[in-house]
Structure formats: C-alpha cells, structure tokens
Biopython code that builds the backbone (N, CA, C, O; Angstrom):
import numpy as np
from Bio.PDB.StructureBuilder import StructureBuilder

atoms = [
    (1, "UNK", "N", (20.425, -57.077, 62.806)),
    (1, "UNK", "CA", (19.374, -56.371, 63.493)),
    (1, "UNK", "C", (18.780, -55.279, 62.610)),
    (1, "UNK", "O", (17.591, -54.975, 62.701)),
    (2, "UNK", "N", (19.618, -54.692, 61.752)),
    (2, "UNK", "CA", (19.109, -53.627, 60.887)),
    (2, "UNK", "C", (18.200, -54.171, 59.807)),
    (2, "UNK", "O", (17.417, -53.421, 59.226)),
    (3, "UNK", "N", (18.286, -55.465, 59.526)),
    (3, "UNK", "CA", (17.395, -56.053, 58.515)),
    (3, "UNK", "C", (15.964, -56.135, 59.010)),
    (3, "UNK", "O", (15.038, -56.246, 58.207)),
    (4, "UNK", "N", (15.771, -56.084, 60.309)),
    (4, "UNK", "CA", (14.417, -56.147, 60.860)),
    (4, "UNK", "C", (13.773, -54.776, 61.002)),
    (4, "UNK", "O", (12.580, -54.683, 61.291)),
    (5, "UNK", "N", (14.538, -53.718, 60.805)),
    (5, "UNK", "CA", (13.970, -52.381, 60.986)),
    (5, "UNK", "C", (12.938, -52.049, 59.911)),
    (5, "UNK", "O", (11.893, -51.478, 60.223)),
    (6, "UNK", "N", (13.210, -52.394, 58.656)),
    (6, "UNK", "CA", (12.254, -52.068, 57.595)),
    (6, "UNK", "C", (10.951, -52.844, 57.736)),
    (6, "UNK", "O", (9.884, -52.247, 57.587)),
    (7, "UNK", "N", (10.984, -54.153, 58.018)),
    (7, "UNK", "CA", (9.701, -54.835, 58.254)),
    (7, "UNK", "C", (8.964, -54.279, 59.476)),
    (7, "UNK", "O", (7.736, -54.193, 59.469)),
    (8, "UNK", "N", (9.701, -53.902, 60.520)),
    (8, "UNK", "CA", (9.054, -53.322, 61.696)),
    (8, "UNK", "C", (8.430, -51.983, 61.352)),
    (8, "UNK", "O", (7.329, -51.675, 61.808)),
    (9, "UNK", "N", (9.134, -51.169, 60.538)),
    (9, "UNK", "CA", (8.593, -49.892, 60.111)),
    (9, "UNK", "C", (7.357, -50.096, 59.235)),
    (9, "UNK", "O", (6.369, -49.378, 59.385)),
    (10, "UNK", "N", (7.405, -51.058, 58.331)),
    (10, "UNK", "CA", (6.257, -51.334, 57.462)),
    (10, "UNK", "C", (5.063, -51.819, 58.277)),
    (10, "UNK", "O", (3.925, -51.441, 58.002)),
    (11, "UNK", "N", (5.322, -52.656, 59.281)),
    (11, "UNK", "CA", (4.235, -53.137, 60.141)),
    (11, "UNK", "C", (3.629, -51.988, 60.932)),
    (11, "UNK", "O", (2.407, -51.886, 61.040)),
    (12, "UNK", "N", (4.476, -51.120, 61.487)),
    (12, "UNK", "CA", (3.960, -49.976, 62.242)),
    (12, "UNK", "C", (3.173, -49.051, 61.339)),
    (12, "UNK", "O", (2.123, -48.548, 61.737)),
    (13, "UNK", "N", (3.654, -48.817, 60.139)),
    (13, "UNK", "CA", (2.946, -47.959, 59.197)),
    (13, "UNK", "C", (1.601, -48.557, 58.808)),
    (13, "UNK", "O", (0.605, -47.841, 58.709)),
    (14, "UNK", "N", (1.570, -49.862, 58.588)),
    (14, "UNK", "CA", (0.320, -50.520, 58.212)),
    (14, "UNK", "C", (-0.691, -50.493, 59.346)),
    (14, "UNK", "O", (-1.888, -50.345, 59.101)),
    (15, "UNK", "N", (-0.229, -50.635, 60.583)),
    (15, "UNK", "CA", (-1.152, -50.666, 61.717)),
    (15, "UNK", "C", (-1.632, -49.280, 62.124)),
    (15, "UNK", "O", (-2.733, -49.139, 62.656)),
    (16, "UNK", "N", (-0.821, -48.262, 61.881)),
    (16, "UNK", "CA", (-1.179, -46.926, 62.323)),
    (16, "UNK", "C", (-1.847, -46.080, 61.247)),
    (16, "UNK", "O", (-2.299, -44.970, 61.528)),
    (17, "UNK", "N", (-1.915, -46.582, 60.032)),
    (17, "UNK", "CA", (-2.572, -45.857, 58.946)),
    (17, "UNK", "C", (-4.074, -46.043, 59.056)),
    (17, "UNK", "O", (-4.540, -47.174, 59.195)),
    (18, "UNK", "N", (-4.847, -44.962, 58.997)),
    (18, "UNK", "CA", (-6.304, -45.113, 59.101)),
    (18, "UNK", "C", (-6.874, -45.832, 57.886)),
    (18, "UNK", "O", (-6.367, -45.657, 56.778)),
    (19, "UNK", "N", (-7.896, -46.620, 58.066)),
    (19, "UNK", "CA", (-8.489, -47.342, 56.943)),
    (19, "UNK", "C", (-9.232, -46.387, 56.014)),
    (19, "UNK", "O", (-9.671, -45.317, 56.437)),
    (20, "UNK", "N", (-9.366, -46.765, 54.778)),
    (20, "UNK", "CA", (-10.051, -45.947, 53.778)),
    (20, "UNK", "C", (-11.519, -46.359, 53.684)),
    (20, "UNK", "O", (-11.943, -46.940, 52.685)),
    (21, "UNK", "N", (-12.273, -46.065, 54.704)),
    (21, "UNK", "CA", (-13.686, -46.419, 54.713)),
    (21, "UNK", "C", (-14.489, -45.437, 53.879)),
    (21, "UNK", "O", (-15.509, -45.815, 53.303)),
    (22, "UNK", "N", (-14.056, -44.193, 53.800)),
    (22, "UNK", "CA", (-14.796, -43.178, 53.075)),
    (22, "UNK", "C", (-14.944, -43.494, 51.600)),
    (22, "UNK", "O", (-15.933, -43.092, 50.987)),
    (23, "UNK", "N", (-14.001, -44.194, 51.019)),
    (23, "UNK", "CA", (-14.059, -44.515, 49.603)),
    (23, "UNK", "C", (-14.777, -45.816, 49.301)),
    (23, "UNK", "O", (-14.901, -46.192, 48.135)),
    (24, "UNK", "N", (-15.247, -46.502, 50.309)),
    (24, "UNK", "CA", (-15.899, -47.790, 50.098)),
    (24, "UNK", "C", (-17.294, -47.608, 49.527)),
    (24, "UNK", "O", (-18.014, -46.676, 49.884)),
    (25, "UNK", "N", (-17.655, -48.502, 48.648)),
    (25, "UNK", "CA", (-18.984, -48.487, 48.041)),
    (25, "UNK", "C", (-19.744, -49.692, 48.583)),
    (25, "UNK", "O", (-19.221, -50.806, 48.605)),
    (26, "UNK", "N", (-20.970, -49.466, 49.016)),
    (26, "UNK", "CA", (-21.770, -50.551, 49.574)),
    (26, "UNK", "C", (-22.151, -51.537, 48.479)),
    (26, "UNK", "O", (-22.606, -51.147, 47.404)),
    (27, "UNK", "N", (-21.961, -52.801, 48.765)),
    (27, "UNK", "CA", (-22.332, -53.847, 47.814)),
    (27, "UNK", "C", (-23.826, -54.114, 47.928)),
    (27, "UNK", "O", (-24.399, -53.937, 49.003)),
    (28, "UNK", "N", (-24.462, -54.534, 46.853)),
    (28, "UNK", "CA", (-25.880, -54.867, 46.937)),
    (28, "UNK", "C", (-26.094, -56.074, 47.848)),
    (28, "UNK", "O", (-25.224, -56.936, 47.963)),
    (29, "UNK", "N", (-27.247, -56.126, 48.485)),
    (29, "UNK", "CA", (-27.551, -57.216, 49.400)),
    (29, "UNK", "C", (-27.758, -58.520, 48.643)),
    (29, "UNK", "O", (-28.336, -58.545, 47.556)),
    (30, "UNK", "N", (-27.279, -59.585, 49.234)),
    (30, "UNK", "CA", (-27.517, -60.903, 48.663)),
    (30, "UNK", "C", (-28.973, -61.287, 48.902)),
    (30, "UNK", "O", (-29.656, -60.677, 49.725)),
    (31, "UNK", "N", (-29.440, -62.294, 48.182)),
    (31, "UNK", "CA", (-30.836, -62.713, 48.306)),
    (31, "UNK", "C", (-31.150, -63.177, 49.721)),
    (31, "UNK", "O", (-32.242, -62.918, 50.227)),
    (32, "UNK", "N", (-30.204, -63.863, 50.372)),
    (32, "UNK", "CA", (-30.454, -64.353, 51.730)),
    (32, "UNK", "C", (-30.572, -63.202, 52.716)),
    (32, "UNK", "O", (-31.347, -63.291, 53.668)),
    (33, "UNK", "N", (-29.818, -62.118, 52.511)),
    (33, "UNK", "CA", (-29.900, -60.968, 53.407)),
    (33, "UNK", "C", (-31.204, -60.211, 53.201)),
    (33, "UNK", "O", (-31.779, -59.691, 54.157)),
    (34, "UNK", "N", (-31.669, -60.147, 51.971)),
    (34, "UNK", "CA", (-32.940, -59.473, 51.710)),
    (34, "UNK", "C", (-34.095, -60.247, 52.328)),
    (34, "UNK", "O", (-35.035, -59.652, 52.854)),
    (35, "UNK", "N", (-34.026, -61.570, 52.265)),
    (35, "UNK", "CA", (-35.114, -62.398, 52.789)),
    (35, "UNK", "C", (-35.125, -62.437, 54.309)),
    (35, "UNK", "O", (-36.152, -62.774, 54.898)),
    (36, "UNK", "N", (-34.010, -62.103, 54.966)),
    (36, "UNK", "CA", (-33.927, -62.177, 56.425)),
    (36, "UNK", "C", (-34.675, -61.032, 57.098)),
    (36, "UNK", "O", (-34.979, -61.113, 58.288)),
    (37, "UNK", "N", (-34.973, -59.982, 56.365)),
    (37, "UNK", "CA", (-35.691, -58.855, 56.958)),
    (37, "UNK", "C", (-37.152, -59.211, 57.201)),
    (37, "UNK", "O", (-37.748, -59.951, 56.419)),
    (38, "UNK", "N", (-37.734, -58.690, 58.280)),
    (38, "UNK", "CA", (-39.153, -58.949, 58.506)),
    (38, "UNK", "C", (-39.990, -58.185, 57.478)),
    (38, "UNK", "O", (-39.573, -57.128, 57.004)),
    (39, "UNK", "N", (-41.137, -58.699, 57.140)),
    (39, "UNK", "CA", (-41.989, -58.009, 56.176)),
    (39, "UNK", "C", (-42.446, -56.653, 56.724)),
    (39, "UNK", "O", (-42.453, -56.432, 57.935)),
    (40, "UNK", "N", (-42.822, -55.762, 55.827)),
    (40, "UNK", "CA", (-43.183, -54.402, 56.219)),
    (40, "UNK", "C", (-44.374, -54.382, 57.173)),
    (40, "UNK", "O", (-44.418, -53.535, 58.066)),
    (41, "UNK", "N", (-45.321, -55.268, 57.018)),
    (41, "UNK", "CA", (-46.510, -55.289, 57.868)),
    (41, "UNK", "C", (-46.396, -56.292, 58.998)),
    (41, "UNK", "O", (-47.397, -56.889, 59.394)),
    (42, "UNK", "N", (-45.188, -56.491, 59.531)),
    (42, "UNK", "CA", (-44.989, -57.480, 60.590)),
    (42, "UNK", "C", (-45.750, -57.072, 61.843)),
    (42, "UNK", "O", (-45.860, -55.890, 62.166)),
    (43, "UNK", "N", (-46.267, -58.068, 62.535)),
    (43, "UNK", "CA", (-47.065, -57.806, 63.735)),
    (43, "UNK", "C", (-46.165, -57.366, 64.880)),
    (43, "UNK", "O", (-45.083, -57.921, 65.077)),
    (44, "UNK", "N", (-46.611, -56.375, 65.628)),
    (44, "UNK", "CA", (-45.907, -55.931, 66.817)),
    (44, "UNK", "C", (-46.696, -56.422, 68.034)),
    (44, "UNK", "O", (-47.904, -56.639, 67.932)),
    (45, "UNK", "N", (-46.042, -56.598, 69.168)),
    (45, "UNK", "CA", (-46.760, -57.086, 70.342)),
    (45, "UNK", "C", (-47.832, -56.085, 70.787)),
    (45, "UNK", "O", (-47.602, -54.876, 70.829)),
    (46, "UNK", "N", (-48.983, -56.617, 71.111)),
    (46, "UNK", "CA", (-50.069, -55.737, 71.561)),
    (46, "UNK", "C", (-49.961, -55.502, 73.068)),
    (46, "UNK", "O", (-49.087, -56.061, 73.731)),
    (47, "UNK", "N", (-50.854, -54.673, 73.601)),
    (47, "UNK", "CA", (-50.797, -54.308, 75.022)),
    (47, "UNK", "C", (-51.027, -55.506, 75.930)),
    (47, "UNK", "O", (-50.445, -55.582, 77.012)),
    (48, "UNK", "N", (-51.870, -56.447, 75.501)),
    (48, "UNK", "CA", (-52.144, -57.623, 76.331)),
    (48, "UNK", "C", (-50.888, -58.480, 76.476)),
    (48, "UNK", "O", (-50.613, -58.994, 77.561)),
    (49, "UNK", "N", (-50.128, -58.638, 75.398)),
    (49, "UNK", "CA", (-48.904, -59.430, 75.453)),
    (49, "UNK", "C", (-47.863, -58.753, 76.336)),
    (49, "UNK", "O", (-47.184, -59.416, 77.120)),
    (50, "UNK", "N", (-47.738, -57.447, 76.212)),
    (50, "UNK", "CA", (-46.781, -56.701, 77.022)),
    (50, "UNK", "C", (-47.158, -56.789, 78.499)),
    (50, "UNK", "O", (-46.289, -56.960, 79.354)),
    (51, "UNK", "N", (-48.458, -56.673, 78.803)),
    (51, "UNK", "CA", (-48.914, -56.774, 80.194)),
    (51, "UNK", "C", (-48.683, -58.173, 80.748)),
    (51, "UNK", "O", (-48.304, -58.326, 81.909)),
    (52, "UNK", "N", (-48.908, -59.201, 79.923)),
    (52, "UNK", "CA", (-48.678, -60.578, 80.372)),
    (52, "UNK", "C", (-47.196, -60.803, 80.663)),
    (52, "UNK", "O", (-46.849, -61.462, 81.642)),
    (53, "UNK", "N", (-46.331, -60.262, 79.824)),
    (53, "UNK", "CA", (-44.895, -60.387, 80.073)),
    (53, "UNK", "C", (-44.498, -59.673, 81.361)),
    (53, "UNK", "O", (-43.682, -60.184, 82.127)),
    (54, "UNK", "N", (-45.067, -58.503, 81.601)),
    (54, "UNK", "CA", (-44.759, -57.754, 82.817)),
    (54, "UNK", "C", (-45.200, -58.526, 84.056)),
    (54, "UNK", "O", (-44.489, -58.547, 85.061)),
    (55, "UNK", "N", (-46.371, -59.161, 83.990)),
    (55, "UNK", "CA", (-46.836, -59.967, 85.131)),
    (55, "UNK", "C", (-45.924, -61.166, 85.353)),
    (55, "UNK", "O", (-45.632, -61.528, 86.493)),
    (56, "UNK", "N", (-45.475, -61.780, 84.262)),
    (56, "UNK", "CA", (-44.597, -62.953, 84.378)),
    (56, "UNK", "C", (-43.269, -62.551, 85.030)),
    (56, "UNK", "O", (-42.781, -63.260, 85.911)),
    (57, "UNK", "N", (-42.686, -61.439, 84.618)),
    (57, "UNK", "CA", (-41.440, -60.978, 85.212)),
    (57, "UNK", "C", (-41.631, -60.583, 86.668)),
    (57, "UNK", "O", (-40.754, -60.835, 87.494)),
    (58, "UNK", "N", (-42.760, -59.970, 86.997)),
    (58, "UNK", "CA", (-43.033, -59.604, 88.388)),
    (58, "UNK", "C", (-43.159, -60.847, 89.258)),
    (58, "UNK", "O", (-42.704, -60.852, 90.401)),
    (59, "UNK", "N", (-43.781, -61.909, 88.720)),
    (59, "UNK", "CA", (-43.904, -63.151, 89.482)),
    (59, "UNK", "C", (-42.532, -63.779, 89.715)),
    (59, "UNK", "O", (-42.264, -64.286, 90.804)),
    (60, "UNK", "N", (-41.675, -63.752, 88.719)),
    (60, "UNK", "CA", (-40.322, -64.298, 88.885)),
    (60, "UNK", "C", (-39.536, -63.493, 89.918)),
    (60, "UNK", "O", (-38.803, -64.052, 90.734)),
    (61, "UNK", "N", (-39.701, -62.185, 89.869)),
    (61, "UNK", "CA", (-38.987, -61.330, 90.812)),
    (61, "UNK", "C", (-39.464, -61.562, 92.240)),
    (61, "UNK", "O", (-38.661, -61.561, 93.173)),
    (62, "UNK", "N", (-40.769, -61.759, 92.411)),
    (62, "UNK", "CA", (-41.313, -62.007, 93.745)),
    (62, "UNK", "C", (-40.893, -63.374, 94.264)),
    (62, "UNK", "O", (-40.783, -63.563, 95.475)),
    (63, "UNK", "N", (-40.657, -64.329, 93.370)),
    (63, "UNK", "CA", (-40.280, -65.688, 93.790)),
    (63, "UNK", "C", (-38.858, -65.738, 94.334)),
    (63, "UNK", "O", (-38.540, -66.629, 95.121)),
    (64, "UNK", "N", (-38.000, -64.814, 93.939)),
    (64, "UNK", "CA", (-36.620, -64.828, 94.435)),
    (64, "UNK", "C", (-36.255, -63.452, 94.981)),
    (64, "UNK", "O", (-35.692, -62.638, 94.249)),
    (65, "UNK", "N", (-36.562, -63.172, 96.250)),
    (65, "UNK", "CA", (-36.273, -61.859, 96.822)),
    (65, "UNK", "C", (-34.771, -61.580, 96.958)),
    (65, "UNK", "O", (-34.372, -60.420, 97.057)),
    (66, "UNK", "N", (-33.953, -62.603, 96.964)),
    (66, "UNK", "CA", (-32.508, -62.392, 97.079)),
    (66, "UNK", "C", (-31.939, -61.724, 95.835)),
    (66, "UNK", "O", (-30.856, -61.141, 95.889)),
    (67, "UNK", "N", (-32.649, -61.800, 94.723)),
    (67, "UNK", "CA", (-32.169, -61.180, 93.493)),
    (67, "UNK", "C", (-32.131, -59.661, 93.609)),
    (67, "UNK", "O", (-31.368, -59.011, 92.894)),
    (68, "UNK", "N", (-32.929, -59.090, 94.484)),
    (68, "UNK", "CA", (-32.935, -57.640, 94.661)),
    (68, "UNK", "C", (-31.661, -57.151, 95.334)),
    (68, "UNK", "O", (-31.311, -55.978, 95.205)),
    (69, "UNK", "N", (-30.961, -58.024, 96.049)),
    (69, "UNK", "CA", (-29.733, -57.647, 96.747)),
    (69, "UNK", "C", (-28.478, -57.902, 95.916)),
    (69, "UNK", "O", (-27.370, -57.775, 96.437)),
    (70, "UNK", "N", (-28.619, -58.251, 94.664)),
    (70, "UNK", "CA", (-27.480, -58.572, 93.811)),
    (70, "UNK", "C", (-26.626, -57.326, 93.602)),
    (70, "UNK", "O", (-27.154, -56.263, 93.275)),
    (71, "UNK", "N", (-25.327, -57.444, 93.784)),
    (71, "UNK", "CA", (-24.417, -56.307, 93.678)),
    (71, "UNK", "C", (-23.467, -56.407, 92.486)),
    (71, "UNK", "O", (-22.841, -55.405, 92.142)),
    (72, "UNK", "N", (-23.335, -57.519, 91.866)),
    (72, "UNK", "CA", (-22.430, -57.652, 90.722)),
    (72, "UNK", "C", (-21.041, -58.054, 91.153)),
    (72, "UNK", "O", (-20.662, -59.212, 90.978)),
    (73, "UNK", "N", (-20.283, -57.161, 91.697)),
    (73, "UNK", "CA", (-19.000, -57.458, 92.309)),
    (73, "UNK", "C", (-17.862, -57.809, 91.384)),
    (73, "UNK", "O", (-16.722, -57.455, 91.684)),
    (74, "UNK", "N", (-18.095, -58.464, 90.307)),
    (74, "UNK", "CA", (-17.000, -58.877, 89.431)),
    (74, "UNK", "C", (-16.637, -57.739, 88.485)),
    (74, "UNK", "O", (-17.511, -57.102, 87.897)),
    (75, "UNK", "N", (-15.356, -57.497, 88.348)),
    (75, "UNK", "CA", (-14.920, -56.497, 87.383)),
    (75, "UNK", "C", (-14.328, -57.213, 86.178)),
    (75, "UNK", "O", (-13.616, -58.207, 86.323)),
    (76, "UNK", "N", (-14.618, -56.715, 85.020)),
    (76, "UNK", "CA", (-14.172, -57.345, 83.786)),
    (76, "UNK", "C", (-13.205, -56.401, 83.089)),
    (76, "UNK", "O", (-13.496, -55.219, 82.910)),
    (77, "UNK", "N", (-12.063, -56.927, 82.701)),
    (77, "UNK", "CA", (-11.087, -56.147, 81.957)),
    (77, "UNK", "C", (-11.145, -56.631, 80.511)),
    (77, "UNK", "O", (-10.878, -57.797, 80.220)),
    (78, "UNK", "N", (-11.496, -55.723, 79.619)),
    (78, "UNK", "CA", (-11.617, -56.064, 78.214)),
    (78, "UNK", "C", (-10.358, -55.627, 77.491)),
    (78, "UNK", "O", (-10.025, -54.442, 77.462)),
    (79, "UNK", "N", (-9.666, -56.585, 76.913)),
    (79, "UNK", "CA", (-8.470, -56.292, 76.140)),
    (79, "UNK", "C", (-8.818, -56.551, 74.686)),
    (79, "UNK", "O", (-8.971, -57.697, 74.263)),
    (80, "UNK", "N", (-8.940, -55.478, 73.933)),
    (80, "UNK", "CA", (-9.350, -55.618, 72.537)),
    (80, "UNK", "C", (-8.132, -55.817, 71.641)),
    (80, "UNK", "O", (-6.989, -55.790, 72.097)),
    (81, "UNK", "N", (-8.404, -56.013, 70.380)),
    (81, "UNK", "CA", (-7.337, -56.212, 69.416)),
    (81, "UNK", "C", (-6.450, -54.999, 69.273)),
    (81, "UNK", "O", (-5.248, -55.132, 69.040)),
    (82, "UNK", "N", (-7.028, -53.805, 69.408)),
    (82, "UNK", "CA", (-6.224, -52.587, 69.327)),
    (82, "UNK", "C", (-5.224, -52.494, 70.453)),
    (82, "UNK", "O", (-4.087, -52.073, 70.244)),
    (83, "UNK", "N", (-5.632, -52.880, 71.639)),
    (83, "UNK", "CA", (-4.730, -52.864, 72.794)),
    (83, "UNK", "C", (-3.597, -53.856, 72.598)),
    (83, "UNK", "O", (-2.438, -53.549, 72.879)),
    (84, "UNK", "N", (-3.929, -55.029, 72.123)),
    (84, "UNK", "CA", (-2.902, -56.049, 71.880)),
    (84, "UNK", "C", (-1.929, -55.563, 70.815)),
    (84, "UNK", "O", (-0.722, -55.776, 70.938)),
    (85, "UNK", "N", (-2.434, -54.917, 69.776)),
    (85, "UNK", "CA", (-1.577, -54.400, 68.709)),
    (85, "UNK", "C", (-0.614, -53.350, 69.239)),
    (85, "UNK", "O", (0.575, -53.383, 68.921)),
    (86, "UNK", "N", (-1.110, -52.422, 70.040)),
    (86, "UNK", "CA", (-0.254, -51.376, 70.589)),
    (86, "UNK", "C", (0.809, -51.973, 71.507)),
    (86, "UNK", "O", (1.973, -51.581, 71.436)),
    (87, "UNK", "N", (0.431, -52.902, 72.354)),
    (87, "UNK", "CA", (1.398, -53.526, 73.264)),
    (87, "UNK", "C", (2.458, -54.291, 72.478)),
    (87, "UNK", "O", (3.647, -54.187, 72.782)),
    (88, "UNK", "N", (2.044, -55.055, 71.475)),
    (88, "UNK", "CA", (3.015, -55.794, 70.674)),
    (88, "UNK", "C", (3.927, -54.863, 69.889)),
    (88, "UNK", "O", (5.112, -55.154, 69.724)),
    (89, "UNK", "N", (3.397, -53.761, 69.409)),
    (89, "UNK", "CA", (4.211, -52.788, 68.691)),
    (89, "UNK", "C", (5.252, -52.153, 69.612)),
    (89, "UNK", "O", (6.399, -51.965, 69.207)),
    (90, "UNK", "N", (4.872, -51.828, 70.824)),
    (90, "UNK", "CA", (5.815, -51.257, 71.790)),
    (90, "UNK", "C", (6.903, -52.261, 72.144)),
    (90, "UNK", "O", (8.080, -51.906, 72.218)),
    (91, "UNK", "N", (6.514, -53.511, 72.363)),
    (91, "UNK", "CA", (7.502, -54.550, 72.664)),
    (91, "UNK", "C", (8.447, -54.743, 71.479)),
    (91, "UNK", "O", (9.652, -54.911, 71.665)),
    (92, "UNK", "N", (7.901, -54.720, 70.265)),
    (92, "UNK", "CA", (8.731, -54.871, 69.074)),
    (92, "UNK", "C", (9.730, -53.731, 68.945)),
    (92, "UNK", "O", (10.893, -53.964, 68.614)),
    (93, "UNK", "N", (9.296, -52.510, 69.199)),
    (93, "UNK", "CA", (10.197, -51.373, 69.133)),
    (93, "UNK", "C", (11.268, -51.413, 70.204)),
    (93, "UNK", "O", (12.409, -51.025, 69.953)),
    (94, "UNK", "N", (10.920, -51.875, 71.390)),
    (94, "UNK", "CA", (11.899, -51.976, 72.468)),
    (94, "UNK", "C", (12.944, -53.031, 72.131)),
    (94, "UNK", "O", (14.132, -52.836, 72.388)),
    (95, "UNK", "N", (12.508, -54.139, 71.563)),
    (95, "UNK", "CA", (13.439, -55.218, 71.229)),
    (95, "UNK", "C", (14.365, -54.796, 70.094)),
    (95, "UNK", "O", (15.557, -55.101, 70.117)),
    (96, "UNK", "N", (13.819, -54.096, 69.102)),
    (96, "UNK", "CA", (14.615, -53.746, 67.939)),
    (96, "UNK", "C", (15.532, -52.546, 68.170)),
    (96, "UNK", "O", (16.578, -52.438, 67.530)),
    (97, "UNK", "N", (15.162, -51.672, 69.049)),
    (97, "UNK", "CA", (15.984, -50.474, 69.259)),
    (97, "UNK", "C", (16.788, -50.623, 70.464)),
    (97, "UNK", "O", (17.549, -49.721, 70.814)),
]
sb = StructureBuilder()
sb.init_structure("model")
sb.init_model(0)
sb.init_chain("A")
sb.init_seg("    ")
for serial, (resi, resn, name, xyz) in enumerate(atoms, 1):
    if name == "N":
        sb.init_residue(resn, " ", resi, " ")
    sb.init_atom(name, np.array(xyz, "f"), 0.0, 1.0, " ", f" {name:<3s}", serial, name[0])
structure = sb.get_structure()
C-alpha cells in the first residue's frame, strides 16, 4: 500500500499545481487561420435586412402563441472535468489512507 503513496502524491501535485500560462508565447497564425478571418471591409447587415428579420421573427412568434407560456422546467447539472478530478482525488485519498 505504501508503494502507491508516491504516485498518488505525484498525481495530486500535478493536478493541483497551477499551469504556467504566464510564460507562454503566442505562436504565429497558420495560413488557414489567417484566411478564415473576414476581410476588413466586410459588409454588415443594413437596416432593411434587420427590419425584415424582425418581421420574420414576429410572424413566427404570432403563429405559435403557446411559445409565450414556455417555462423551461428542466434543470441541468454540469459536471466538468475539474469536478471529476476533485472527486477522483478524494476517492483515491480515502482508499489509500
């Protein structure tokens, strides 16, 4: 059992040590990333397009009045990787100690 303490300590140290983002240097953009940007003089939607979109959304909303009574109701529990790491670390410490 004592042979597992050092790997557990190393794993805990690796997971709890903050990353060294401050020392990172940004890499130059690849050609595909540079080309993916819109050109500087790209067209923006004019007032007529925005008004047409607003009328279209208003028509959709008027077509389904039940949508105004929507309450949501479902609750979502988000378990991220950090939460899983902390839970697994606690379980590992309980098992080893």
